[in-house]
Backbone bond lengths (Angstrom), bond angles and torsions (degrees), N, CA, C in turn:
res aa  C-N    CA-C-N  psi(-1)  N-CA   C-N-CA  omega(-1)  CA-C   N-CA-C  phi
1 X - - - 1.466 - - 1.525 109.56 -
2 X 1.333 118.34 125.01 1.461 119.67 -177.30 1.524 112.96 -74.71
3 X 1.316 114.98 135.18 1.452 122.49 173.09 1.523 108.71 -133.82
4 X 1.319 116.69 145.58 1.455 122.33 168.54 1.530 107.26 -110.93
5 X 1.320 116.93 148.32 1.465 120.89 -173.81 1.524 110.27 -117.35
6 X 1.325 115.37 128.56 1.458 123.09 175.19 1.523 108.39 -124.35
7 X 1.315 116.70 107.50 1.467 122.15 178.51 1.524 111.14 51.10
8 X 1.316 115.56 44.22 1.455 121.93 175.40 1.511 115.35 88.54
9 X 1.330 118.43 -11.01 1.466 122.16 179.06 1.520 109.05 -92.21
10 X 1.318 116.14 124.04 1.465 121.49 -178.71 1.523 110.64 -92.63
11 X 1.340 115.49 126.84 1.462 122.14 177.90 1.520 109.42 -109.16
12 X 1.310 115.94 122.26 1.464 121.93 178.41 1.525 109.96 -83.51
13 X 1.323 115.57 144.77 1.464 120.16 175.63 1.514 109.40 -152.66
14 X 1.325 115.51 161.24 1.463 122.00 176.37 1.522 109.36 -125.99
15 X 1.320 115.89 143.72 1.456 122.84 179.93 1.528 108.16 -117.31
16 X 1.336 116.15 129.61 1.461 121.64 -178.43 1.520 109.38 -136.86
17 X 1.318 116.65 132.73 1.453 121.11 174.09 1.517 113.67 88.07
18 X 1.324 114.43 -178.29 1.461 122.48 179.55 1.518 109.03 -136.85
19 X 1.328 115.82 151.75 1.457 121.01 179.16 1.509 110.62 131.07
20 X 1.340 117.76 -161.45 1.465 121.08 176.21 1.525 110.67 -59.23
21 X 1.307 116.22 150.11 1.461 120.53 -175.45 1.525 112.00 -76.78
22 X 1.342 114.49 140.79 1.470 122.60 -179.37 1.525 106.63 -138.12
23 X 1.334 116.65 102.23 1.460 123.02 -177.75 1.519 109.73 -91.06
24 X 1.355 116.88 131.76 1.466 122.00 -177.76 1.524 110.31 -123.33
25 X 1.328 115.80 126.02 1.467 123.70 -177.52 1.532 108.84 -117.76
26 X 1.311 116.78 119.82 1.464 121.56 -169.18 1.528 113.73 -81.14
27 X 1.331 114.46 176.90 1.469 123.95 179.62 1.523 110.64 -101.15
28 X 1.351 116.20 160.59 1.460 120.75 161.67 1.535 107.69 -69.01
29 X 1.323 121.11 145.21 1.453 128.70 -2.93 1.533 111.52 -101.96
30 X 1.345 116.04 39.53 1.468 121.93 -173.56 1.525 110.61 -98.42
31 X 1.328 115.79 -175.84 1.457 121.55 164.24 1.526 107.09 -127.47
32 X 1.321 117.94 -162.17 1.463 120.87 -174.14 1.530 112.97 -59.44
33 X 1.332 117.26 -18.78 1.462 119.91 -176.51 1.531 113.20 -71.41
34 X 1.336 117.65 -11.18 1.466 118.13 175.35 1.529 111.31 -63.71
35 X 1.339 116.88 -17.81 1.461 122.03 178.98 1.527 112.32 -93.64
36 X 1.326 119.02 18.77 1.465 120.10 -170.20 1.527 112.60 -57.48
37 X 1.326 118.02 -40.96 1.461 119.71 179.51 1.526 110.80 -68.09
38 X 1.328 116.09 -40.81 1.453 119.68 -177.27 1.536 111.83 -71.43
39 X 1.320 117.02 -36.19 1.471 119.28 175.18 1.526 109.66 -61.41
40 X 1.333 116.13 -46.97 1.468 119.86 -179.23 1.532 111.21 -62.16
41 X 1.328 116.92 -38.71 1.468 121.12 -175.78 1.530 112.06 -78.43
42 X 1.319 116.87 -51.00 1.468 119.66 -171.54 1.526 113.37 -81.52
43 X 1.327 118.44 -17.50 1.470 119.66 -179.18 1.525 112.38 -70.55
44 X 1.320 118.30 -7.50 1.467 120.51 172.71 1.525 111.05 -72.68
45 X 1.341 116.27 -22.06 1.465 120.34 -175.99 1.525 113.62 -125.18
46 X 1.319 117.13 -16.61 1.455 121.91 -175.76 1.532 110.20 -127.51
47 X 1.328 114.71 161.02 1.468 120.10 164.60 1.523 105.88 -91.44
48 X 1.333 116.23 106.40 1.456 121.79 -174.83 1.523 109.40 -92.20
49 X 1.328 115.54 127.68 1.469 122.12 177.69 1.523 107.13 -117.29
50 X 1.315 117.15 113.34 1.467 122.46 -177.58 1.531 108.96 -116.52
51 X 1.319 116.29 125.10 1.460 121.81 -174.08 1.526 112.27 -104.27
52 X 1.327 115.49 161.73 1.463 122.61 165.92 1.529 107.92 -102.49
53 X 1.333 117.07 124.87 1.454 122.35 177.72 1.529 110.59 -69.84
54 X 1.324 116.27 157.73 1.471 120.43 172.96 1.531 110.28 -48.16
55 X 1.319 115.00 135.68 1.454 120.14 177.93 1.509 114.44 94.78
56 X 1.352 117.32 -13.07 1.461 120.83 -174.31 1.523 112.14 -126.78
57 X 1.339 113.94 157.20 1.458 120.88 172.02 1.516 112.95 57.47
58 X 1.337 115.44 -133.73 1.462 121.52 -177.86 1.528 112.50 -96.90
59 X 1.327 116.65 7.42 1.466 120.81 175.21 1.521 109.34 -81.84
60 X 1.343 116.11 154.64 1.463 120.52 178.62 1.523 110.69 -59.86
61 X 1.339 114.62 158.87 1.461 121.69 -174.51 1.528 110.26 -127.68
62 X 1.343 116.65 67.69 1.476 118.82 -179.23 1.520 111.84 -65.34
63 X 1.322 115.71 139.63 1.455 121.08 -177.47 1.526 112.74 -103.37
64 X 1.340 116.91 -17.88 1.456 120.01 179.72 1.528 109.58 -79.03
65 X 1.333 118.01 149.78 1.471 120.74 -176.59 1.527 113.18 -59.87
66 X 1.322 115.10 145.87 1.463 122.68 174.45 1.520 107.34 -147.82
67 X 1.311 116.63 164.97 1.448 121.13 -179.13 1.515 112.72 -89.20
68 X 1.329 115.66 163.71 1.458 121.15 179.69 1.523 111.94 -60.21
69 X 1.315 115.62 -30.92 1.468 120.98 178.63 1.524 111.36 -54.91
70 X 1.342 116.78 -33.64 1.469 120.56 -177.61 1.522 111.59 -62.85
71 X 1.335 117.28 -33.74 1.463 120.24 179.80 1.525 110.76 -67.02
72 X 1.327 116.19 -40.24 1.464 119.34 175.75 1.520 110.77 -66.23
73 X 1.326 116.73 -40.22 1.469 119.95 -179.55 1.531 110.97 -65.74
74 X 1.328 117.84 -33.04 1.474 120.22 175.03 1.529 109.74 -59.47
75 X 1.331 115.80 -46.67 1.462 119.88 -178.45 1.524 111.37 -69.79
76 X 1.324 117.39 -35.61 1.467 119.81 175.63 1.531 110.87 -62.80
77 X 1.327 116.43 -34.79 1.469 119.48 177.91 1.525 110.43 -61.96
78 X 1.335 116.47 -38.35 1.464 120.63 175.97 1.531 109.63 -64.98
79 X 1.325 116.47 -46.47 1.468 120.61 179.19 1.524 111.21 -56.71
80 X 1.323 116.22 -45.92 1.466 120.08 -177.89 1.521 111.25 -66.49
81 X 1.334 115.93 -41.39 1.472 118.94 -179.58 1.520 111.59 -65.95
82 X 1.327 117.21 -34.27 1.461 121.65 -179.01 1.534 113.22 -94.59
83 X 1.336 115.49 7.55 1.475 121.22 176.90 1.528 112.59 57.30
84 X 1.319 115.51 41.14 1.463 120.12 174.78 1.526 108.24 -78.24
85 X 1.306 116.88 117.33 1.459 121.25 179.94 1.517 112.73 -119.08
86 X 1.332 117.18 -13.15 1.468 121.94 179.54 1.518 107.24 -165.21
87 X 1.311 118.21 123.49 1.463 118.43 -177.70 1.514 112.23 -171.72
88 X 1.329 115.11 -170.58 1.459 124.05 177.25 1.529 107.60 -101.76
89 X 1.324 116.94 143.88 1.461 120.97 175.34 1.521 108.96 -124.69
90 X 1.329 115.96 134.05 1.461 122.37 175.34 1.518 108.57 -123.13
91 X 1.320 116.10 137.94 1.450 120.54 177.70 1.513 110.66 -137.45
92 X 1.318 116.17 146.07 1.467 122.04 178.68 1.524 109.29 -120.59
93 X 1.334 116.81 125.32 1.452 122.95 175.08 1.530 110.92 55.69
94 X 1.331 119.88 -115.32 1.467 120.23 176.19 1.526 110.49 -59.31
95 X 1.340 117.23 -36.41 1.458 120.08 175.72 1.515 112.09 -62.33
96 X 1.340 116.84 -30.55 1.450 121.41 175.54 1.524 110.61 -64.78
97 X 1.310 116.49 -42.51 1.461 120.30 179.48 1.531 110.55 -65.42
98 X 1.330 116.02 -39.09 1.470 119.45 176.23 1.524 109.80 -62.87
99 X 1.331 116.95 -41.23 1.466 120.65 179.28 1.518 110.94 -61.52
100 X 1.335 117.84 -44.04 1.467 120.13 176.41 1.531 110.41 -57.21
101 X 1.325 115.97 -46.26 1.468 120.36 -178.81 1.522 110.95 -61.15
102 X 1.312 116.98 -41.51 1.464 120.75 -178.33 1.523 111.67 -65.82
103 X 1.326 116.32 -43.75 1.470 119.90 -179.05 1.526 110.58 -67.37
104 X 1.314 117.04 -35.98 1.462 119.80 177.45 1.527 111.46 -67.50
105 X 1.322 117.03 -35.78 1.470 120.14 -176.05 1.525 112.75 -83.24
106 X 1.337 116.97 -39.91 1.468 120.60 -177.90 1.530 109.30 -133.86
107 X 1.324 117.56 69.61 1.466 121.18 -174.58 1.521 114.05 -62.99
108 X 1.314 117.35 -21.56 1.466 119.81 -178.59 1.520 113.31 -68.76
109 X 1.343 117.75 -14.89 1.467 120.80 -176.80 1.525 113.05 -79.02
110 X 1.336 117.87 -20.78 1.458 119.15 -167.00 1.528 112.14 -129.12
111 X 1.332 114.30 143.49 1.463 121.68 -179.92 1.526 112.88 -100.20
112 X 1.326 117.20 -22.76 1.463 121.88 -179.92 1.517 108.34 -165.35
113 X 1.333 115.73 159.70 1.457 119.70 178.61 1.523 110.88 -137.17
114 X 1.345 113.67 145.95 1.468 122.56 -179.18 1.527 107.87 -126.41
115 X 1.336 116.24 133.96 1.457 120.93 -177.09 1.524 111.04 -122.29
116 X 1.324 115.67 133.69 1.466 122.99 177.01 1.524 108.21 -108.75
117 X 1.328 116.77 120.70 1.462 118.31 -178.60 1.508 110.54 55.35
118 X 1.323 115.53 31.24 1.453 120.16 -168.59 1.508 113.67 -99.70
119 X 1.316 115.45 144.23 1.454 121.06 169.23 1.517 108.20 -159.47
120 X 1.313 116.12 162.89 1.463 121.23 -174.40 1.519 112.98 -89.18
121 X 1.331 117.25 -0.12 1.459 121.32 -176.52 1.534 110.91 -93.76
122 X 1.314 116.12 157.68 1.455 120.89 178.62 1.525 109.74 -68.88
123 X 1.322 116.44 133.78 1.448 120.57 179.44 1.517 111.52 -62.31
124 X 1.333 116.38 133.35 1.463 120.55 -179.10 1.524 112.04 -63.52
125 X 1.346 116.18 -22.73 1.464 120.20 -176.15 1.530 113.27 -94.35
126 X 1.337 118.69 0.58 1.464 119.90 -170.87 1.530 113.13 -60.13
127 X 1.329 117.39 -42.68 1.463 118.90 -179.88 1.523 110.92 -63.86
128 X 1.329 116.72 -42.92 1.460 120.21 178.90 1.528 110.83 -64.82
129 X 1.322 117.18 -40.10 1.467 120.11 178.75 1.526 110.67 -64.62
130 X 1.313 116.95 -43.80 1.465 120.22 179.91 1.524 110.61 -59.71
131 X 1.329 116.58 -42.99 1.462 120.47 178.81 1.524 110.88 -70.90
132 X 1.328 116.53 -39.32 1.462 120.49 -177.48 1.511 113.00 -63.17
133 X 1.332 116.83 -45.75 1.465 119.47 -179.61 1.524 111.28 -68.57
134 X 1.316 116.48 -29.44 1.459 119.38 -179.54 1.517 111.94 -75.67
135 X 1.333 116.92 -32.79 1.453 119.56 -171.05 1.508 116.22 -107.68
136 X 1.344 117.85 -0.47 1.467 119.84 -173.91 1.524 111.27 -121.37
137 X 1.322 114.38 171.03 1.453 121.03 171.23 1.527 107.72 -68.22
138 X 1.332 116.86 120.06 1.467 120.28 -171.31 1.526 112.75 -59.98
139 X 1.337 120.57 -49.50 1.472 118.48 -178.50 1.528 114.04 -57.63
140 X 1.321 117.37 -44.22 1.464 119.10 -178.09 1.530 110.80 -71.88
141 X 1.319 117.60 -39.60 1.455 120.05 179.81 1.531 110.36 -66.58
142 X 1.325 117.11 -41.35 1.460 120.80 179.27 1.530 111.21 -63.25
143 X 1.331 116.28 -40.44 1.465 119.90 178.75 1.527 110.90 -61.40
144 X 1.326 116.69 -42.87 1.452 119.93 177.90 1.524 111.92 -66.61
145 X 1.313 116.15 -39.87 1.472 121.17 177.25 1.527 110.17 -58.38
146 X 1.323 117.05 -49.10 1.461 120.99 -179.25 1.527 111.38 -60.79
147 X 1.315 117.18 -45.79 1.463 120.72 -178.26 1.524 111.48 -60.09
148 X 1.330 116.90 -36.34 1.462 120.46 -179.83 1.522 112.82 -68.18
149 X 1.323 117.83 -21.78 1.462 121.35 -178.47 1.524 112.47 -82.42
150 X 1.324 116.92 -22.94 1.458 120.36 178.77 1.529 110.47 -79.48
151 X 1.325 115.38 161.97 1.463 120.49 172.72 1.525 109.46 -60.40
152 X 1.326 118.24 152.54 1.470 120.71 -179.37 1.528 111.76 -53.26
153 X 1.339 115.22 128.37 1.459 121.79 177.20 1.519 115.27 85.64
154 X 1.346 118.39 -13.76 1.464 119.72 -174.84 1.520 111.97 -63.76
155 X 1.320 117.37 -39.31 1.464 119.87 -176.13 1.524 112.43 -66.26
156 X 1.338 117.50 -15.24 1.461 120.96 178.47 1.517 112.88 -94.93
157 X 1.323 117.34 -4.44 1.464 120.24 175.36 1.522 109.65 -79.29
158 X 1.331 116.68 164.62 1.465 119.14 179.89 1.524 111.11 -62.24
159 X 1.327 117.66 -38.22 1.460 120.10 179.01 1.527 110.91 -70.86
160 X 1.324 115.96 -39.10 1.453 119.40 177.24 1.518 112.24 -63.08
161 X 1.319 117.08 -40.36 1.467 120.69 177.58 1.525 110.73 -65.63
162 X 1.329 116.57 -39.12 1.456 121.47 178.29 1.528 110.56 -62.05
163 X 1.325 116.71 -48.35 1.460 120.66 179.68 1.516 111.08 -62.64
164 X 1.313 116.48 -43.98 1.460 120.78 -178.20 1.522 111.08 -62.13
165 X 1.319 116.87 -40.59 1.459 119.65 179.41 1.521 111.38 -61.98
166 X 1.324 116.46 -40.78 1.467 120.01 179.06 1.522 110.74 -65.60
167 X 1.326 116.88 -48.78 1.459 120.74 -176.64 1.521 111.65 -64.12
168 X 1.325 117.44 -38.24 1.461 121.29 -168.82 1.526 114.58 -94.93
169 X 1.337 118.28 0.26 1.462 118.80 -169.61 1.524 114.61 -69.05
170 X 1.332 118.45 -12.40 1.472 120.08 179.35 1.527 111.90 -112.19
171 X 1.317 117.69 18.65 1.472 120.51 -172.71 1.522 113.17 -60.12
172 X 1.318 117.43 -32.60 1.475 119.18 -178.83 1.524 111.77 -69.06
173 X 1.333 117.60 -16.03 1.475 120.90 -179.65 1.523 112.09 -90.51
174 X 1.338 118.02 -3.88 1.456 120.70 -176.56 1.523 111.33 -90.39
175 X 1.329 115.11 158.60 1.457 122.46 179.28 1.521 109.32 -108.42
176 X 1.331 116.67 121.19 1.449 120.17 177.72 1.519 111.93 -61.03
177 X 1.320 117.04 -37.29 1.461 120.00 179.77 1.522 110.26 -66.61
178 X 1.341 117.31 -39.90 1.464 120.25 179.01 1.529 110.92 -64.15
179 X 1.325 117.81 -39.03 1.458 120.57 179.79 1.526 110.94 -70.98
180 X 1.328 117.12 -37.02 1.461 120.44 175.09 1.528 110.08 -61.36
181 X 1.322 116.33 -42.93 1.462 121.23 178.24 1.520 111.00 -61.91
182 X 1.326 116.44 -39.37 1.464 120.70 178.05 1.524 111.16 -59.13
183 X 1.330 118.22 -47.32 1.459 120.44 179.22 1.527 111.55 -64.02
184 X 1.324 116.83 -37.29 1.461 119.86 -179.86 1.532 111.99 -70.60
185 X 1.324 118.41 -17.05 1.472 119.84 -178.98 1.524 111.96 -62.78
186 X 1.339 117.01 -21.13 1.464 119.91 -179.67 1.532 111.92 -90.55
187 X 1.323 118.40 0.95 1.465 121.28 178.77 1.532 109.50 -58.78
188 X 1.318 115.77 129.77 1.456 120.40 175.41 1.512 115.91 76.06
189 X 1.326 118.00 4.08 1.463 121.25 -178.83 1.529 109.62 -86.31
190 X 1.326 116.58 133.25 1.464 121.91 179.68 1.527 108.86 -121.19
191 X 1.327 115.95 92.62 1.463 120.67 176.10 1.525 111.73 -87.09
192 X 1.331 116.63 -29.32 1.462 120.41 -173.36 1.526 111.96 -59.20
193 X 1.331 116.91 -32.98 1.461 119.75 -179.36 1.523 112.56 -79.62
194 X 1.350 116.95 -5.57 1.461 120.66 -175.40 1.518 114.09 -109.23
195 X 1.334 117.89 -23.38 1.465 119.62 -167.95 1.523 113.54 -68.80
196 X 1.327 118.41 -16.50 1.467 119.50 177.22 1.520 111.56 -63.82
197 X 1.325 117.70 -16.01 1.467 121.73 179.03 1.531 112.23 -78.15
198 X 1.330 117.34 -10.38 1.467 120.72 -178.59 1.524 109.99 -73.26
199 X 1.316 116.06 128.19 1.462 121.24 -175.36 1.531 113.96 -114.38
200 X 1.319 118.72 -4.62 1.458 120.66 177.89 1.526 109.59 -87.44
201 X 1.334 118.52 162.45 1.471 120.42 178.38 1.531 112.02 -61.19
202 X 1.327 115.79 139.16 1.470 122.70 -176.64 1.520 109.35 -130.16
203 X 1.331 115.59 130.81 1.469 122.64 173.51 1.521 108.45 -121.10
204 X 1.339 117.33 122.94 1.464 122.67 175.76 1.522 108.19 -112.82
205 X 1.343 116.66 131.74 1.463 122.08 -178.09 1.531 108.66 -127.19
206 X 1.315 116.00 127.93 1.464 122.33 174.63 1.517 109.32 -127.00
207 X 1.334 115.74 150.58 1.450 120.07 168.33 1.514 109.89 -79.84
208 X 1.310 117.23 155.72 1.451 121.47 -179.13 1.530 111.60 -62.85
209 X 1.348 117.05 -25.34 1.460 121.73 179.43 1.528 112.72 -98.87
210 X 1.314 117.04 11.61 1.464 122.39 -177.32 1.527 110.32 -73.92
211 X 1.329 116.40 128.97 1.466 118.90 178.69 1.523 112.23 -70.60
212 X 1.324 118.20 -10.87 1.461 121.10 176.45 1.528 112.17 -103.73
213 X 1.328 117.47 15.92 1.465 120.99 -178.10 1.528 111.59 -57.74
214 X 1.312 116.88 -48.78 1.461 119.23 -178.50 1.528 110.82 -64.93
215 X 1.336 116.31 -37.48 1.460 119.61 176.44 1.510 112.22 -64.14
216 X 1.333 116.49 -35.81 1.457 120.51 176.34 1.510 111.84 -64.43
217 X 1.339 115.98 -43.42 1.469 120.21 178.25 1.533 110.51 -62.14
218 X 1.318 116.22 -45.52 1.466 119.83 -179.18 1.529 110.84 -63.54
219 X 1.328 116.66 -41.00 1.462 119.68 -179.59 1.517 110.85 -64.89
220 X 1.331 117.28 -43.23 1.463 120.21 178.34 1.522 111.00 -59.41
221 X 1.324 116.89 -36.04 1.469 120.33 -179.09 1.519 112.38 -69.32
222 X 1.330 117.10 -18.28 1.464 121.18 -178.68 1.523 112.75 -85.80
223 X 1.336 117.18 -14.94 1.464 121.55 -173.60 1.521 109.12 -112.57
224 X 1.299 116.09 121.67 1.458 120.74 -177.27 1.530 111.16 -58.20
225 X 1.343 116.49 122.82 1.454 121.53 176.41 1.512 115.74 80.72
226 X 1.333 119.07 1.10 1.460 121.00 -178.48 1.521 111.24 -64.55
227 X 1.332 115.83 140.67 1.463 122.09 176.81 1.520 109.57 -98.14
228 X 1.330 116.36 144.40 1.469 121.26 176.05 1.518 109.30 -131.72
229 X 1.328 116.15 129.17 1.467 121.95 179.66 1.522 108.91 -127.65
230 X 1.328 115.50 147.04 1.461 121.73 177.40 1.522 108.82 -119.95
231 X 1.325 116.59 131.99 1.465 122.45 -178.48 1.529 109.45 -103.85
232 X 1.311 116.19 125.94 1.460 121.13 176.96 1.535 110.31 -66.94
233 X 1.314 115.50 155.15 1.476 122.51 173.64 1.521 112.91 61.48
234 X 1.328 117.79 25.36 1.463 120.58 -179.00 1.521 109.99 -136.27
235 X 1.333 114.54 157.57 1.449 121.29 177.33 1.516 111.30 -110.06
236 X 1.328 115.90 -135.58 1.464 122.36 -174.73 1.522 112.33 -71.76
237 X 1.330 117.07 -31.14 1.471 121.57 -176.36 1.529 109.51 -105.57
238 X 1.318 116.12 58.06 1.466 120.52 -172.18 1.524 113.06 -63.89
239 X 1.317 118.83 -23.14 1.469 120.41 178.36 1.522 111.96 -70.33
240 X 1.330 117.08 -22.01 1.466 122.15 174.61 1.524 111.51 -90.59
241 X 1.314 115.94 -37.99 1.459 120.71 -174.81 1.524 112.59 -76.45
242 X 1.338 115.89 -42.35 1.466 121.70 -178.33 1.532 109.23 -132.19
243 X 1.337 116.74 66.83 1.470 119.33 -172.79 1.522 114.30 -62.81
244 X 1.323 118.39 -37.24 1.467 119.99 -178.04 1.526 110.45 -63.46
245 X 1.337 116.39 -46.94 1.463 119.67 179.54 1.519 110.99 -64.65
246 X 1.320 116.93 -42.90 1.461 120.44 178.72 1.527 110.87 -59.90
247 X 1.319 116.67 -45.45 1.465 119.69 -178.22 1.526 111.70 -67.70
248 X 1.318 117.61 -34.02 1.464 120.18 174.43 1.535 110.56 -59.85
249 X 1.322 116.36 -42.93 1.466 120.40 178.62 1.523 110.31 -62.35
250 X 1.325 116.26 -43.74 1.464 120.24 -179.55 1.524 111.76 -64.20
251 X 1.326 116.94 -43.83 1.466 120.85 -179.76 1.521 110.36 -62.48
252 X 1.321 117.34 -43.87 1.457 121.11 178.28 1.524 111.00 -60.67
253 X 1.318 116.20 -46.32 1.465 121.78 179.89 1.525 111.69 -61.43
254 X 1.318 116.60 -49.19 1.464 120.30 -178.86 1.521 111.43 -66.30
255 X 1.321 116.68 -40.28 1.468 120.60 -179.65 1.518 111.45 -63.37
256 X 1.337 116.33 -42.34 1.452 120.66 -179.50 1.523 111.83 -63.80
257 X 1.327 116.06 -23.95 1.457 120.45 -179.77 1.531 112.81 -102.85
258 X 1.346 116.07 12.26 1.458 120.33 177.06 1.497 114.47 67.65
259 X 1.344 116.77 29.00 1.462 121.33 -173.58 1.530 113.16 -119.60
260 X 1.326 116.78 13.96 1.463 119.93 179.83 1.527 108.16 -110.85
261 X 1.327 117.06 102.24 1.467 120.32 -173.86 1.529 112.68 -76.40
262 X 1.313 116.01 158.36 1.469 121.03 172.12 1.510 110.45 -75.88
263 X 1.319 115.26 169.80 1.468 120.17 179.08 1.523 108.88 -82.77
């Protein structure tokens, strides 16, 4: 199993397909498997690298405080180990914030970025999430967290139940303290005042039921030329809820920028 190491912290990732590099950074409370549809779709044309963030999956779960910079450095360690020198980056929710940080710090690595439920502002729920994971039973709290991110009623559909089972099947192996620490890593971070410096093409996608929809709109307005799309019948994790529509948006965006290769 491949891991990259940043100051002793091991980050797990999976590589699928061949072609230009496409790095995918997941959302809370998922791991790299939230990109399952996109890995299957884009790996026909790209080399897709999907990571597990600190606290999730097969990545280490440090419980002591660390800064937001460490999350970007974890992903940079993967990039360096896999010799990524130019590619596409996609981030969802917290992964979106990490993607913004990475592009701001090392803009030469990326040609375009795609955001799912993404915005540069601090999540309004972060304090509650940090307290919730610290003080509750992790499996039950995580299940409730995930359900709240989907569009109303989606988690009770057969597809919603299928997705939830995949995402939640390792909940007993997670550390509530590590997840609380992860949410606190964004304390005091101001990305919104920095993202106007981004000069590569940017696509932000939110579901109509996404609690970060307004933040996504505001973030897109801060970046010259950024595109913003809203998907009906979807919430915060629109790439899982409406994968076909999400992928159509991505293909259009990449094609318009000359970044969608043939097979």
